[in-house]
Every structure is written in structure tokens, then in C-alpha cells.
DRENDO-1510 file (C-alpha; in Angstrom, 1 decimal, always signed):
<recs>
REC; n; res; u; v; w
REC; 1; UNK; +103.5; +99.0; +83.0 .
REC; 2; UNK; +102.9; +95.5; +81.6 .
REC; 3; UNK; +104.8; +92.7; +81.7 .
REC; 4; UNK; +106.6; +92.5; +85.3 .
REC; 5; UNK; +106.6; +88.9; +85.7 .
REC; 6; UNK; +108.8; +88.7; +82.6 .
REC; 7; UNK; +111.4; +90.4; +84.5 .
REC; 8; UNK; +110.6; +90.0; +88.3 .
REC; 9; UNK; +111.7; +86.3; +87.9 .
REC; 10; UNK; +114.6; +86.8; +85.5 .
REC; 11; UNK; +117.4; +87.9; +87.5 .
REC; 12; UNK; +116.1; +87.3; +91.0 .
REC; 13; UNK; +113.8; +84.3; +92.5 .
REC; 14; UNK; +112.1; +84.9; +96.2 .
REC; 15; UNK; +113.3; +88.8; +96.3 .
REC; 16; UNK; +110.0; +89.1; +98.3 .
REC; 17; UNK; +111.0; +87.8; +101.3 .
REC; 18; UNK; +109.2; +88.4; +104.2 .
REC; 19; UNK; +109.4; +88.1; +107.7 .
REC; 20; UNK; +106.5; +87.6; +110.3 .
REC; 21; UNK; +104.6; +89.3; +107.2 .
REC; 22; UNK; +106.4; +92.3; +107.4 .
REC; 23; UNK; +109.0; +93.6; +104.7 .
REC; 24; UNK; +112.3; +94.1; +105.8 .
REC; 25; UNK; +115.3; +96.1; +105.0 .
REC; 26; UNK; +118.1; +94.0; +102.7 .
REC; 27; UNK; +121.7; +94.5; +103.1 .
REC; 28; UNK; +122.3; +96.3; +99.5 .
REC; 29; UNK; +123.3; +100.2; +100.9 .
REC; 30; UNK; +125.9; +102.1; +100.5 .
REC; 31; UNK; +126.3; +105.6; +102.2 .
REC; 32; UNK; +126.6; +107.8; +99.6 .
REC; 33; UNK; +130.0; +109.9; +101.1 .
REC; 34; UNK; +131.8; +106.3; +101.4 .
REC; 35; UNK; +133.5; +106.6; +97.7 .
REC; 36; UNK; +134.7; +108.3; +95.3 .
REC; 37; UNK; +131.9; +107.2; +93.5 .
REC; 38; UNK; +129.4; +108.0; +96.3 .
REC; 39; UNK; +130.7; +111.7; +96.5 .
REC; 40; UNK; +129.9; +111.9; +92.7 .
REC; 41; UNK; +126.5; +110.8; +92.8 .
REC; 42; UNK; +126.1; +113.6; +95.9 .
REC; 43; UNK; +127.3; +115.7; +93.3 .
REC; 44; UNK; +124.8; +115.2; +91.4 .
REC; 45; UNK; +122.0; +115.0; +93.8 .
REC; 46; UNK; +122.7; +118.9; +94.3 .
REC; 47; UNK; +123.2; +119.9; +91.0 .
REC; 48; UNK; +119.8; +118.2; +90.4 .
REC; 49; UNK; +118.1; +120.3; +92.9 .
REC; 50; UNK; +120.1; +123.9; +91.7 .
REC; 51; UNK; +119.1; +122.9; +88.2 .
REC; 52; UNK; +115.5; +122.4; +89.6 .
REC; 53; UNK; +115.4; +125.6; +91.4 .
REC; 54; UNK; +116.6; +127.9; +88.1 .
REC; 55; UNK; +114.2; +126.4; +86.2 .
REC; 56; UNK; +111.7; +127.0; +88.7 .
REC; 57; UNK; +112.9; +130.9; +88.3 .
REC; 58; UNK; +112.9; +131.1; +85.1 .
REC; 59; UNK; +109.6; +129.5; +84.3 .
REC; 60; UNK; +108.5; +132.2; +86.8 .
REC; 61; UNK; +110.3; +135.3; +85.2 .
REC; 62; UNK; +109.0; +134.1; +81.8 .
REC; 63; UNK; +105.5; +134.2; +82.7 .
REC; 64; UNK; +105.6; +137.5; +84.3 .
REC; 65; UNK; +107.4; +138.7; +81.1 .
REC; 66; UNK; +104.5; +137.9; +78.9 .
REC; 67; UNK; +101.9; +138.6; +81.7 .
REC; 68; UNK; +103.3; +142.5; +82.1 .
REC; 69; UNK; +102.9; +145.4; +79.7 .
REC; 70; UNK; +105.6; +147.6; +81.5 .
REC; 71; UNK; +108.3; +148.0; +79.3 .
REC; 72; UNK; +110.5; +149.0; +82.2 .
REC; 73; UNK; +109.6; +145.8; +84.0 .
REC; 74; UNK; +110.0; +143.9; +81.1 .
REC; 75; UNK; +113.8; +145.0; +80.3 .
REC; 76; UNK; +114.5; +143.9; +84.1 .
REC; 77; UNK; +112.7; +140.7; +83.8 .
REC; 78; UNK; +114.7; +140.2; +80.3 .
REC; 79; UNK; +118.1; +140.9; +82.0 .
REC; 80; UNK; +117.5; +138.6; +85.0 .
REC; 81; UNK; +116.3; +135.8; +82.0 .
REC; 82; UNK; +119.6; +136.1; +80.5 .
REC; 83; UNK; +121.2; +135.6; +84.1 .
REC; 84; UNK; +119.5; +132.6; +84.7 .
REC; 85; UNK; +119.7; +130.9; +81.3 .
REC; 86; UNK; +123.7; +131.3; +81.7 .
REC; 87; UNK; +123.1; +129.7; +85.3 .
REC; 88; UNK; +120.7; +126.8; +83.7 .
REC; 89; UNK; +123.7; +126.1; +81.0 .
REC; 90; UNK; +126.3; +126.1; +83.2 .
REC; 91; UNK; +124.6; +123.5; +85.7 .
REC; 92; UNK; +123.8; +121.4; +82.8 .
REC; 93; UNK; +127.4; +121.4; +81.4 .
REC; 94; UNK; +128.7; +120.7; +84.9 .
REC; 95; UNK; +125.9; +117.4; +85.3 .
REC; 96; UNK; +127.5; +116.3; +81.6 .
REC; 97; UNK; +131.0; +116.5; +83.4 .
REC; 98; UNK; +129.9; +114.5; +85.7 .
REC; 99; UNK; +128.3; +111.8; +83.6 .
REC; 100; UNK; +131.1; +111.6; +81.2 .
REC; 101; UNK; +133.7; +110.7; +84.5 .
REC; 102; UNK; +133.6; +107.4; +83.4 .
REC; 103; UNK; +137.3; +106.9; +85.2 .
REC; 104; UNK; +136.4; +106.9; +88.9 .
REC; 105; UNK; +134.4; +103.7; +87.9 .
REC; 106; UNK; +137.0; +101.4; +86.4 .
REC; 107; UNK; +138.9; +98.8; +87.8 .
REC; 108; UNK; +142.7; +100.0; +88.6 .
REC; 109; UNK; +144.2; +96.9; +86.8 .
REC; 110; UNK; +142.1; +97.7; +83.7 .
REC; 111; UNK; +143.8; +101.5; +83.6 .
REC; 112; UNK; +145.6; +99.9; +80.4 .
REC; 113; UNK; +142.5; +98.9; +78.4 .
REC; 114; UNK; +139.2; +101.3; +77.0 .
REC; 115; UNK; +137.0; +102.3; +79.9 .
REC; 116; UNK; +133.7; +101.4; +79.8 .
REC; 117; UNK; +130.6; +103.3; +80.0 .
REC; 118; UNK; +128.9; +103.4; +83.1 .
REC; 119; UNK; +125.7; +105.3; +83.7 .
REC; 120; UNK; +124.9; +107.6; +86.8 .
REC; 121; UNK; +121.7; +106.8; +88.8 .
REC; 122; UNK; +118.1; +108.9; +88.7 .
REC; 123; UNK; +118.2; +110.7; +91.5 .
REC; 124; UNK; +114.4; +110.7; +93.6 .
REC; 125; UNK; +113.1; +112.6; +96.1 .
REC; 126; UNK; +112.1; +111.1; +99.6 .
REC; 127; UNK; +108.4; +109.2; +100.1 .
REC; 128; UNK; +106.7; +108.6; +103.1 .
REC; 129; UNK; +103.8; +105.8; +102.5 .
REC; 130; UNK; +102.6; +105.7; +106.0 .
REC; 131; UNK; +99.4; +108.3; +106.1 .
REC; 132; UNK; +98.1; +107.3; +102.3 .
REC; 133; UNK; +98.5; +103.5; +103.2 .
REC; 134; UNK; +96.8; +103.3; +106.6 .
REC; 135; UNK; +94.0; +105.8; +104.9 .
REC; 136; UNK; +93.5; +103.0; +102.5 .
REC; 137; UNK; +93.5; +100.2; +104.9 .
REC; 138; UNK; +91.2; +102.0; +107.1 .
REC; 139; UNK; +88.8; +102.5; +104.4 .
REC; 140; UNK; +89.0; +100.3; +101.8 .
REC; 141; UNK; +89.8; +97.1; +104.3 .
REC; 142; UNK; +88.0; +98.2; +107.4 .
REC; 143; UNK; +91.3; +96.4; +109.1 .
REC; 144; UNK; +93.2; +98.2; +112.3 .
REC; 145; UNK; +95.6; +100.5; +110.7 .
REC; 146; UNK; +98.1; +100.2; +113.3 .
REC; 147; UNK; +98.9; +96.2; +113.1 .
REC; 148; UNK; +100.6; +97.6; +109.4 .
REC; 149; UNK; +102.7; +100.2; +111.2 .
REC; 150; UNK; +106.0; +97.8; +111.2 .
REC; 151; UNK; +105.4; +97.0; +107.8 .
REC; 152; UNK; +104.7; +100.5; +106.2 .
REC; 153; UNK; +107.9; +101.4; +108.5 .
REC; 154; UNK; +110.2; +99.0; +106.6 .
REC; 155; UNK; +109.1; +99.6; +103.4 .
REC; 156; UNK; +110.1; +103.2; +103.8 .
REC; 157; UNK; +113.3; +102.5; +104.9 .
REC; 158; UNK; +113.7; +100.1; +101.7 .
REC; 159; UNK; +112.3; +102.7; +99.5 .
REC; 160; UNK; +115.3; +105.6; +101.2 .
REC; 161; UNK; +117.8; +102.3; +101.4 .
REC; 162; UNK; +117.3; +102.1; +97.2 .
REC; 163; UNK; +118.4; +105.4; +96.4 .
REC; 164; UNK; +121.9; +104.8; +97.8 .
REC; 165; UNK; +122.6; +100.8; +96.3 .
REC; 166; UNK; +126.0; +99.4; +96.6 .
REC; 167; UNK; +127.5; +98.8; +93.5 .
REC; 168; UNK; +127.7; +94.8; +93.5 .
REC; 169; UNK; +124.6; +92.0; +93.4 .
REC; 170; UNK; +123.8; +93.2; +96.8 .
REC; 171; UNK; +122.6; +96.6; +95.3 .
REC; 172; UNK; +121.1; +95.1; +92.3 .
REC; 173; UNK; +119.1; +92.4; +94.3 .
REC; 174; UNK; +118.0; +94.8; +96.6 .
REC; 175; UNK; +116.5; +97.3; +93.9 .
REC; 176; UNK; +114.4; +94.0; +92.3 .
REC; 177; UNK; +113.5; +93.4; +95.7 .
REC; 178; UNK; +111.7; +97.0; +96.0 .
REC; 179; UNK; +110.8; +96.2; +92.5 .
REC; 180; UNK; +108.7; +93.3; +93.5 .
REC; 181; UNK; +107.2; +95.2; +96.6 .
REC; 182; UNK; +106.2; +97.4; +93.8 .
REC; 183; UNK; +104.3; +95.0; +91.8 .
REC; 184; UNK; +102.7; +93.6; +94.5 .
REC; 185; UNK; +101.8; +97.6; +96.5 .
REC; 186; UNK; +100.1; +98.3; +92.9 .
REC; 187; UNK; +98.0; +95.5; +92.8 .
REC; 188; UNK; +96.5; +96.4; +96.4 .
REC; 189; UNK; +96.6; +100.1; +96.5 .
REC; 190; UNK; +96.5; +101.9; +93.0 .
REC; 191; UNK; +93.3; +101.6; +92.1 .
REC; 192; UNK; +92.7; +103.2; +88.8 .
REC; 193; UNK; +89.3; +105.3; +90.7 .
REC; 194; UNK; +91.3; +106.2; +93.4 .
REC; 195; UNK; +94.1; +109.2; +94.1 .
REC; 196; UNK; +96.3; +107.9; +97.2 .
REC; 197; UNK; +97.8; +111.4; +96.9 .
REC; 198; UNK; +101.3; +110.0; +96.5 .
REC; 199; UNK; +103.3; +111.5; +93.7 .
REC; 200; UNK; +106.8; +109.9; +93.1 .
REC; 201; UNK; +109.6; +112.5; +91.9 .
REC; 202; UNK; +112.3; +111.3; +90.0 .
REC; 203; UNK; +115.2; +113.5; +88.5 .
REC; 204; UNK; +116.1; +112.6; +85.1 .
REC; 205; UNK; +120.2; +111.6; +84.9 .
REC; 206; UNK; +120.8; +113.3; +81.7 .
REC; 207; UNK; +119.2; +116.5; +81.9 .
REC; 208; UNK; +119.2; +117.0; +85.8 .
REC; 209; UNK; +115.3; +118.2; +85.6 .
REC; 210; UNK; +112.3; +116.9; +88.2 .
REC; 211; UNK; +109.3; +114.7; +86.8 .
REC; 212; UNK; +106.8; +114.1; +89.1 .
REC; 213; UNK; +103.9; +111.4; +88.7 .
REC; 214; UNK; +101.2; +109.9; +90.6 .
REC; 215; UNK; +101.6; +106.4; +88.6 .
REC; 216; UNK; +103.1; +103.7; +90.0 .
REC; 217; UNK; +104.1; +102.7; +86.6 .
REC; 218; UNK; +106.8; +105.6; +86.8 .
REC; 219; UNK; +108.5; +104.8; +90.6 .
REC; 220; UNK; +109.0; +101.0; +88.8 .
REC; 221; UNK; +110.6; +102.7; +85.5 .
REC; 222; UNK; +112.9; +104.8; +87.4 .
REC; 223; UNK; +113.8; +101.8; +89.6 .
REC; 224; UNK; +114.2; +99.5; +86.7 .
REC; 225; UNK; +116.4; +102.2; +85.0 .
REC; 226; UNK; +118.7; +102.2; +88.3 .
REC; 227; UNK; +118.9; +98.3; +88.2 .
REC; 228; UNK; +120.1; +99.1; +84.4 .
REC; 229; UNK; +122.8; +101.8; +85.3 .
REC; 230; UNK; +124.0; +99.9; +88.2 .
REC; 231; UNK; +124.7; +96.5; +85.9 .
REC; 232; UNK; +126.9; +99.4; +83.9 .
REC; 233; UNK; +129.0; +100.3; +87.0 .
REC; 234; UNK; +129.6; +96.9; +88.0 .
REC; 235; UNK; +130.7; +96.2; +84.6 .
REC; 236; UNK; +132.7; +98.7; +84.3 .
REC; 237; UNK; +134.3; +97.9; +87.7 .
REC; 238; UNK; +135.4; +94.3; +86.3 .
REC; 239; UNK; +139.1; +93.9; +86.0 .
REC; 240; UNK; +139.2; +92.9; +81.8 .
REC; 241; UNK; +142.7; +92.1; +81.7 .
REC; 242; UNK; +141.4; +88.8; +83.2 .
REC; 243; UNK; +139.2; +86.1; +81.6 .
REC; 244; UNK; +137.1; +86.2; +84.4 .
REC; 245; UNK; +136.8; +89.9; +84.9 .
REC; 246; UNK; +135.7; +90.1; +80.8 .
REC; 247; UNK; +133.1; +87.8; +81.1 .
REC; 248; UNK; +131.6; +89.2; +84.5 .
REC; 249; UNK; +131.9; +92.7; +82.4 .
REC; 250; UNK; +130.3; +91.2; +79.4 .
REC; 251; UNK; +127.2; +90.0; +81.7 .
REC; 252; UNK; +126.8; +92.8; +83.5 .
REC; 253; UNK; +126.4; +95.0; +80.2 .
REC; 254; UNK; +124.3; +92.2; +78.8 .
REC; 255; UNK; +122.0; +92.5; +81.8 .
REC; 256; UNK; +121.9; +96.2; +81.6 .
REC; 257; UNK; +121.2; +96.2; +78.1 .
REC; 258; UNK; +118.1; +93.4; +78.9 .
REC; 259; UNK; +116.6; +95.8; +81.4 .
REC; 260; UNK; +117.0; +99.0; +79.1 .
REC; 261; UNK; +115.1; +96.9; +76.5 .
REC; 262; UNK; +112.1; +95.5; +78.4 .
REC; 263; UNK; +111.8; +99.5; +79.8 .
REC; 264; UNK; +111.7; +100.4; +76.4 .
REC; 265; UNK; +108.8; +97.7; +75.4 .
REC; 266; UNK; +106.9; +98.2; +78.5 .
REC; 267; UNK; +106.8; +102.2; +79.5 .
REC; 268; UNK; +105.3; +104.4; +77.7 .
REC; 269; UNK; +104.5; +108.0; +77.9 .
REC; 270; UNK; +107.7; +108.9; +79.5 .
REC; 271; UNK; +107.3; +111.9; +81.4 .
REC; 272; UNK; +111.5; +112.4; +81.1 .
REC; 273; UNK; +114.1; +112.1; +78.5 .
REC; 274; UNK; +116.3; +109.5; +79.7 .
REC; 275; UNK; +112.6; +107.2; +79.5 .
REC; 276; UNK; +111.9; +108.0; +76.2 .
REC; 277; UNK; +111.9; +105.3; +73.9 .
REC; 278; UNK; +114.6; +106.5; +71.3 .
REC; 279; UNK; +117.0; +106.8; +74.5 .
REC; 280; UNK; +116.3; +103.5; +75.7 .
REC; 281; UNK; +116.7; +102.4; +72.2 .
REC; 282; UNK; +120.5; +104.2; +71.8 .
REC; 283; UNK; +121.2; +103.2; +75.6 .
REC; 284; UNK; +120.2; +99.2; +75.0 .
REC; 285; UNK; +122.7; +99.5; +71.8 .
REC; 286; UNK; +125.3; +100.8; +73.6 .
REC; 287; UNK; +125.7; +98.0; +76.4 .
REC; 288; UNK; +125.8; +95.5; +73.5 .
</recs>
């Protein structure tokens, strides 16, 4: 993913602050169950996990169906596949309903105006940078890896925190902070000739299907997608019955459009539908 410097200074400056040389956890997180929107995000996470499970079940059943020559077994598998496909369809409909739950994100004072379109965040699974980074530090830099325990721990904390950003400027700032850290981490740890053994897994915000890559470019792209999605949520919550609120809403949606456009221009070979050029182009125009 090229062009990081273009965006890392566009919305935030000095977001790569440190304390005693170590990364530290910034404000901007919000417990998932604290608000109605948080509960919606919890539902989304559960649906993603269930869609993933049912998809794995279907893939396994399809392989078995193709491999077996037993007619009786084929009939049983075909019946099972029909149930799994029905379950998947139902789960995807439930995810579509969540994606269309726009009213929860609106400002109460804007009830008489047309609701804006907020986007849900991409969900991800937890990652532990500790062992891969410590091994790399010892092997590549010949440094005492224990000296970096605190820094790696705080990086893990920030990565965990960006899964639940608060729906305000602090949440955006925290996401940009992590994105900027990824820029420097990429330069120092992710050499093209070496595999750290880290896998970044993110769920498609539209289909709920998981995608996994070793490339840190996928992690960056997913974080940027969530920055854009968070801008849409911030824009939707503004009081558009007042000039200041209307200006803030326009500003947020324009920023979201800018991030989606940047993603389209700088991220290739997307593993998920929501990061494809066609969807990003559609989202860019939707925000304008």
C-alpha cells in the first residue's frame, strides 16, 4: 500500500506521540455494551462469527459431497447443505438489517430530517505481537528483547482499543494513531523476505465473511476503512437542524469520502468485498 504519507498528515499531526520511547494507549475507546450503538456492534460481531462457522460447515460439506461416491451419503449431505445454506441466508439477512439500522446513529433533534447513512465498522480478531516481534528483535537487531516488553504490550493494548473506538474525534484520533504506528512498524518488522507468522483477520462489513492475510497492508486498509466508517457515524449524529451541526455533518462525510477515495487509489488486490475498488467508489460517491 503506497502513499501513506499523504494521509497520515492530512487529519492528524503528531499522532505518533510516545512516552519514554514506548507506545501508550490513547483515549478514544468505548465499551461495546455501553450504548445502543455498542450493542449493535456486539450483535454484528456475533453474526460475523456465526456466518464464518456456517461457511466453514458448508465448505466442508461441499468437499465431502464431491469426494464421496456413496449415493445415500450424497443425499444426506445434500439435505445438510440445504439447511446450512438456509441458515447462511438468514444470517446474511440479519446482517443486512443491522447495516440498515440507521436511526440509532441519528441525532434526536434531527428526527424530522432525512436520516444520514452511517456505516458499520469492520470487526477483527485479537492479535498478539509479542512473540513474533521479540523473535525478530533478537534475531535481526541482536538486542535484548526483554527491553521492549512494555512497548509491545502497549502496542497490543492500542490494537485491542481500536476495535471499539468512541464515536467522536478521540476515536478517529486513536485510529489514526494506530495507523501511523503501522507505517513505522511496517518499515522495521515486515521485510519482504521474512515471514513473522502474524495473520491479520478482518470481517467484511457487508457480507460478514472473514478474510486473513499476512500482509500489513491489509491491516492498514482495514483501519482506514474503519476511520472512514467512523466519520460517517460522527456525521450522522450531528444536529442538522442547526448550522453548526450541518457544517459538522458535511465535514465528516467529506472526510469519510476522502479516506474511501484514498483507499481505492492505494490498496490493490482486496481480499474482501468492502475493500474492492467498485464498493469503495460507490461509498465515496455515497458520502458526497
